[in-house]
C-alpha positions as CSV (number, residue, x, y, z in Angstrom):
1,M,154.7,-51.4,-22.5
2,L,155.5,-50.3,-26.1
3,R,157.4,-52.0,-28.9
4,F,157.9,-51.3,-32.6
5,N,157.6,-53.5,-35.7
6,S,160.2,-53.2,-38.5
7,N,158.1,-50.4,-40.1
8,G,158.4,-48.2,-37.0
9,F,154.7,-48.5,-36.2
10,R,154.0,-48.5,-32.5
11,F,152.4,-51.3,-30.7
12,R,150.8,-51.6,-27.2
13,Q,151.4,-54.9,-25.6
14,T,148.5,-56.1,-23.5
15,V,147.8,-59.3,-21.6
16,L,145.2,-61.5,-23.2
17,A,144.6,-58.9,-25.9
18,T,142.6,-61.1,-28.1
19,G,140.3,-62.1,-25.3
20,L,139.8,-58.6,-24.1
21,L,138.9,-57.4,-27.6
22,A,136.3,-60.1,-28.0
23,A,134.9,-59.4,-24.6
24,S,134.5,-55.7,-25.3
25,G,132.3,-56.3,-28.3
26,L,134.5,-54.0,-30.5
27,A,135.4,-56.6,-33.2
28,H,133.1,-55.3,-35.9
29,S,133.1,-53.7,-39.3
30,A,131.6,-50.3,-40.1
31,E,130.8,-47.8,-42.8
32,L,132.1,-44.3,-41.9
33,D,132.0,-40.8,-43.4
34,V,134.7,-38.8,-41.7
35,T,134.8,-35.0,-42.0
36,V,137.8,-33.0,-40.9
37,Q,137.3,-29.2,-40.5
38,N,140.1,-26.8,-39.9
39,L,139.1,-24.5,-37.0
40,T,142.1,-22.1,-37.2
41,Q,142.2,-18.6,-38.8
42,G,145.6,-18.9,-40.4
43,I,147.0,-22.5,-40.2
44,Y,146.9,-24.9,-43.1
45,F,146.8,-28.7,-42.7
46,T,149.1,-30.8,-44.9
47,P,147.7,-34.0,-46.5
48,I,145.6,-35.8,-43.9
49,L,145.9,-39.5,-43.0
50,I,142.7,-41.2,-41.7
51,S,143.3,-44.7,-40.4
52,A,141.0,-47.4,-38.9
53,H,143.2,-50.0,-37.3
54,S,143.4,-52.5,-34.4
55,S,143.4,-51.2,-30.9
56,D,146.8,-52.7,-30.0
57,A,148.6,-50.2,-32.2
58,S,148.9,-46.4,-32.4
59,L,150.2,-43.7,-34.8
60,F,151.6,-41.7,-31.8
61,E,151.7,-41.8,-28.0
62,L,151.5,-38.7,-25.8
63,G,154.7,-38.5,-23.7
64,E,156.6,-40.9,-25.9
65,T,159.4,-40.4,-28.4
66,A,158.1,-39.9,-32.0
67,T,158.8,-42.6,-34.5
68,T,160.7,-41.7,-37.7
69,E,157.4,-42.0,-39.6
70,L,155.7,-39.6,-37.3
71,Q,158.7,-37.2,-37.5
72,A,158.4,-37.2,-41.3
73,M,154.8,-36.3,-41.1
74,A,155.2,-33.7,-38.3
75,E,158.2,-31.9,-39.8
76,G,157.4,-32.1,-43.5
77,G,153.9,-33.3,-44.0
78,D,154.9,-36.7,-45.4
79,I,152.3,-39.3,-44.5
80,S,153.6,-42.0,-46.7
81,G,155.6,-43.8,-43.9
82,L,152.6,-43.8,-41.5
83,A,150.3,-45.0,-44.3
84,A,152.6,-47.8,-45.3
85,S,153.2,-48.9,-41.7
86,T,149.4,-49.1,-40.9
87,E,148.6,-50.8,-44.2
88,A,151.2,-53.4,-43.4
89,L,149.0,-54.2,-40.4
90,S,145.8,-54.4,-42.5
91,A,144.5,-51.0,-41.5
92,N,141.8,-49.3,-43.6
93,N,143.2,-45.9,-44.7
94,V,142.2,-42.8,-46.5
95,S,145.2,-40.7,-47.5
96,N,145.0,-37.0,-48.5
97,P,141.2,-36.7,-48.8
98,A,141.5,-32.9,-49.4
99,E,143.9,-33.5,-52.3
100,G,146.5,-31.1,-50.9
101,L,146.5,-28.5,-48.2
102,L,143.3,-27.9,-46.1
103,A,143.0,-24.2,-45.7
104,P,141.7,-22.4,-42.6
105,A,138.0,-22.8,-42.0
106,M,137.7,-25.4,-44.8
107,S,136.7,-29.1,-44.4
108,T,137.1,-32.3,-46.3
109,T,135.1,-35.6,-46.1
110,A,136.2,-39.2,-46.7
111,S,134.3,-42.4,-46.8
112,L,135.8,-45.4,-45.1
113,S,134.9,-49.1,-44.8
114,T,136.5,-50.8,-41.9
115,D,137.4,-54.5,-41.7
116,E,136.5,-56.6,-38.6
117,G,139.1,-55.9,-35.9
118,N,139.9,-52.4,-37.1
119,D,138.0,-50.8,-34.3
120,V,139.8,-47.6,-33.5
121,L,140.2,-44.4,-35.6
122,S,143.3,-42.2,-35.8
123,I,143.9,-39.0,-37.7
124,V,147.1,-37.0,-38.3
125,A,148.2,-34.0,-40.4
126,M,151.0,-31.5,-40.1
127,M,150.1,-27.9,-39.3
128,L,151.6,-25.1,-41.4
129,P,153.4,-22.9,-40.5
130,T,154.9,-24.9,-37.6
131,N,158.2,-26.7,-37.1
132,D,156.8,-30.1,-36.0
133,G,153.2,-29.4,-35.0
134,F,150.3,-31.7,-36.1
135,I,146.7,-32.4,-35.5
136,G,146.1,-35.7,-33.8
137,L,143.4,-38.2,-33.0
138,D,144.8,-41.2,-31.2
139,N,142.8,-44.5,-31.1
140,W,139.3,-43.3,-30.8
141,S,137.1,-46.4,-30.3
142,I,134.6,-46.6,-33.2
143,P,131.1,-47.0,-31.8
144,E,129.0,-50.0,-32.8
145,E,125.8,-47.9,-32.8
146,A,125.0,-45.9,-36.0
147,G,124.8,-42.2,-35.6
148,T,126.8,-38.9,-35.8
149,Y,129.7,-38.3,-33.5
150,T,131.7,-35.1,-33.0
151,L,135.3,-34.9,-31.9
152,Y,137.6,-31.9,-31.3
153,L,141.4,-32.3,-31.9
154,N,144.2,-30.6,-30.2
155,A,147.5,-29.5,-31.7
156,Y,150.5,-31.7,-30.8
157,D,154.2,-31.2,-31.0
158,A,156.3,-34.1,-32.1
159,G,159.3,-33.1,-30.0
160,T,161.7,-33.7,-32.8
161,E,162.6,-30.1,-33.8
162,A,163.2,-26.8,-32.0
163,N,160.3,-24.4,-32.6
164,D,162.5,-21.7,-34.2
165,E,159.7,-20.4,-36.4
166,I,161.9,-19.6,-39.3
167,R,161.7,-20.8,-42.9
168,G,163.4,-24.1,-43.7
169,S,163.2,-27.2,-45.9
170,G,160.8,-29.3,-43.8
171,A,163.1,-32.3,-44.2
172,P,163.3,-34.4,-41.1
173,G,166.3,-33.4,-39.0
174,E,166.7,-30.0,-40.7
175,A,165.8,-26.9,-38.8
176,G,163.1,-24.6,-40.1
177,L,159.4,-24.8,-41.1
178,P,158.4,-25.7,-44.7
179,V,156.7,-23.0,-46.7
180,P,154.9,-24.4,-49.7
181,P,152.5,-22.4,-51.8
182,P,150.4,-20.5,-50.8
183,L,152.3,-20.0,-47.5
184,E,155.3,-18.6,-49.3
185,D,153.5,-15.3,-49.5
186,L,151.9,-15.5,-46.1
187,V,155.0,-16.2,-44.0
188,G,157.8,-13.7,-43.2
189,N,161.5,-13.7,-44.0
190,N,164.8,-13.2,-42.2
191,G,163.8,-14.2,-38.7
192,T,166.6,-15.0,-36.4
193,G,164.8,-17.8,-34.5
194,V,162.6,-18.0,-31.5
195,A,164.2,-21.1,-30.1
196,A,167.5,-22.9,-30.7
197,T,167.0,-26.1,-28.8
198,I,164.2,-28.7,-28.3
199,S,162.4,-27.9,-25.1
200,N,160.6,-31.3,-24.9
201,A,161.8,-34.3,-26.8
202,N,158.6,-36.3,-26.5
203,V,155.2,-35.9,-28.1
204,H,153.2,-33.3,-26.2
205,I,150.5,-30.7,-26.5
206,H,151.9,-27.9,-28.8
207,P,152.6,-24.7,-26.9
208,G,151.5,-22.7,-30.0
209,N,153.3,-20.3,-32.3
210,I,154.7,-17.1,-30.8
211,G,155.3,-15.1,-33.9
212,D,155.9,-11.3,-34.2
213,D,154.7,-8.4,-36.3
214,D,157.9,-8.0,-38.4
215,G,157.5,-9.7,-41.8
216,M,161.1,-8.8,-42.9
217,G,163.0,-9.6,-39.7
218,G,162.5,-10.1,-36.0
219,L,162.8,-13.4,-34.2
220,S,160.0,-15.2,-36.1
221,D,158.8,-15.6,-39.6
222,V,155.3,-16.3,-38.3
223,D,152.6,-13.6,-38.2
224,N,151.5,-13.2,-34.6
225,T,148.1,-11.8,-35.6
226,V,147.1,-14.6,-38.0
227,Q,149.2,-17.7,-37.5
228,R,148.6,-18.3,-33.8
229,W,145.8,-20.6,-32.5
230,L,144.0,-21.9,-29.5
231,N,143.0,-25.5,-29.0
232,P,141.0,-27.2,-30.4
233,V,142.4,-26.8,-33.9
234,A,140.2,-29.3,-35.8
235,K,136.7,-30.6,-35.6
236,V,136.0,-34.2,-36.7
237,T,132.5,-35.5,-37.5
238,V,132.1,-39.2,-37.9
239,V,128.9,-40.5,-39.4
240,I,128.4,-44.3,-38.9
241,S,125.9,-45.9,-41.2
242,E,123.3,-48.5,-40.3
C-alpha cells in the first residue's frame, strides 16, 4: 500500500517495518562514490539527484501515478521538490553533481556519506529532449560489503505529458519539451506533434523518441538519427569504501 506525506514524497507501508529492517542487517552507514555515465549518443541529462534514504520510501513507483515533485523533475528538470521531500525525511542527498547538463557519453562522480537507516539508493534526472522522460534508479539496496558495484538504468516516462516531441516551456502541465542551451541549436522547429494525448498516465518504461529527419517541420522537432536511444541509458558505478 502507498501513501504520501505533506511534501508529496511516496511511502511504502509495511507490517513490522522496523523489525524487518533490523533483521535484514541493512541498518548501517556507508561511504559511497557514485558515478553516473550518460550512455546515449544524443540525449542530455538535466541536474541529477542522488539520494540515500530509508527503504520505506521511494522517489517513484513503476505503474503508479507520478507525484507533483516527480512531474516537475520529469517535465522540466527541476529536482528541488524531490530534494526537499527526501531531506525532510533525513535522506543523504547530492544534488546536481555535474553542475548542469550531463552531455552524451560524459560522466559525473559524487561522494556520499549515508546515515544509519538510509540503506537504499535512488537516482533521477530528466532526459533532454523528451517531454517527460527520466533516468531512474529506484531503491537499490546499498550493500554492506565494500567493493565496486555496477548498475544500468532504463529510461522511464512519468506519464504526465503527451510525447508530442515539439518545443515547449518545460513547465509542469504545459505541452512541449524544454530546449535549454545547447539543445536550442540541436533540436528542430515547427513540428506539428507526434502525439496529442497521454497514452499511459502512470510511470512506465519510456517508449523512446520517434523523431523525424525534417529540422524545419514534420511531426517532430527531435532528430531521428541522433536523439533516439535504446535502454539502458545510464551506467552507475557505486564504490563502497571499507
